[in-house]
N, C-alpha and C positions, 0 to 999 in steps of 0.2 A: 889483147885478148877480147874478145866477143862478150857484149852484157846482153843480158836479157832481163825485161823488167815484168814482175809479177803483180798487176793491179788486184787488190783483195778490199773487202770491207770486215768489220768486227763489231761485235756486239756482246749483249749480255753483261754480266757482272759476276765477279768471284767464281762460284761454282759451275756456273752456266755461260762464262764466257766461249764464245768460238770466232773463229775466222772463215771467211768465205772466198776462195779464189774465184775472180770474174773474168780475167782473160790475161794471156801473157803476149807480148810485144817485144820486138828488138828495138822500138823507137821511143827514146825517154820523152820526147815530146808529145807524142800519143798518150804514154801512161800519164803524164804530169797533167795533160788537158782534160783527160777522164777524172782524173782524182780531184781536179779542183772544180770541175763541173758538177761532179758526183755530189761533195760536200756542200758546194752552193745551194744546189736542190735540196739536199737533207735538211740545212738550215731552214730553207725557206717553209717548207712543209712541217717540219717540228713546230717553228712560229705559227703557222696556219691553225694547227691543231691545238696549241695552247688555249685557244677561245672555248673549247670544250672542258678545260680543266677546273679543278677546285683542290684547294690546298686543304688536306685532310689532316696532317700533323705538319710538325714545324719545317720539315724539309722533304715532305713527301705530297706529290700531287696526284691526283686520280680524276678518272673523267668523270664528269658530274653524270647522276642517275638519268636525267632526260635527253643524253646524248650517248646513250649506249649503243645506238647503230653504227657510231663511229670507234668503237672499242677497238676492234680487229686492226684497221688500220694505224689508229694511235699507237695501240700496243706494240705494233710491228716497228714503227719509227722510234719508240722509246726505247727499243731494244739496240738499234744500230747507233753506233758510238762514232764512226768516221770512216772513211776510205783512204788507203796509203798504198803505197808501191815498194815492193821489195826488189833491191837490184841483186842480180846474181851473176858472175862471172863464168862463162865458160870455159872448159880446159881443151 
């Protein structure tokens, strides 16, 4: 049977959790390469934006007041958890 791969990313937490479809392919290597690249870049940018954070509670970071111009991008990155791939078998 033929298989297809749906590449997705997810984010949020608990009540506001979401999953977004990125694309569909019939090539597992294409899906795997995209997922790997997406997660690598996501990790890189999250690390970059950590320089604008401060620890406000024991396990909670927030953007520093002097860097509020970066809030939207920082917040978007905080909401994305990871990219992944679902495999579906066509009948």
